[in-house]
N, C-alpha and C positions, 0 to 999 in steps of 0.2 A: 504494500500500500504506500509506504513512504517513498519508494523509488518512483512510483507512478506520479505521485504528487510533486516530487522534486523535478521530474522530467517536465511536467506542465509549467512549473514555476520557472525553471531555467530557460525554457523556450517561449516564455511570455504568452502562454496559452491559457485562456480563461475557461474554467470548468465549473459546472454545478456539482458539488460534492454532497453525497448522501452518506452519512455515517450510519451504517446498518446497526450499530450498537445502540443508537439513540432513536432511529427512525426506520421503520420497516417500509419497504416499497409497497405500493398498493397492489392488490390482487390483479387489477387490470394491467399494470405495468409489468408484472411478472409474466402474465399470459402473453403480452406483447413480446417480451424477451424470448419466450419459448418458440415464437414464430420465427425469430431471427437466428436462433442457435438451438442445438439439442439440449433438452432438459438435463440430460446426464452430464453435460459439460458445465451447466450452471451449478449443479449440486456437488459440493466439495465432499466427495466420498472418502477422502483421506483425512478429514478434519476430526477433531476431538468431539464436536457436537454430533456428528454423524455416527461415530462409534458409540457415544454415550446413549443415543436413542436406539441403537441396534437396528438401524434402518436397512442394513444389508439383508438381514434375515426376514424382513417384512415383505419383500418382493412387491413394491409399490407400483401402481399404475401412474400414468402421467398426471391425472387429476390429484391423486394423493401426494405426489411429489410437489406439485405446485402449492398445495395446501400446507405442506410442511415448510416449504420455502417462505411462504407468507407468515406462518406462525413462528418460525425460527429463522430469522434472517441471517444468523451466523452460519447457516448451512450453505450459503452462497460461496462459490469460489471467488476470491477477491484478489486484486481489485477487479471490478466489473466496470467496463467503460462502454457506453452506448454512444455511437457516433455515426450519423448518416445511414441508419438502418443496419449497422454492423455492430457486433458485440466482440469486444476484446476481453479475454479472461486471463488473469495473472499478468505479470509484467514481463514483457519481452521488448527490450529497447529497439531492436530492429523493426519489429512490427509497429511499435509506436512511431518511429521515425517515418516509416513508409506510409502510415495512415495520417499523421498530423503535420508533417513537415514537407 
């Protein structure tokens, strides 16, 4: 997260930042993101929250995964950047340069 924010600041790019710890994205926004990228990419299956909720064993369908992301925003792979109909997940400097510069 810090690397992405530093990238935007160093390149004088203005962004709207949502802190998932303080504010959950709306259900409509999450559904829109799932149209732009695979739900399984949005869901951080390697995170502590995912393991704590034992989600791997539940074999969730898409609607259930969306509901979990809505109720537990720390399940998102972060940083999540939505730009011009494209979703970038995690920080990859090359992808960020190609997309924003």
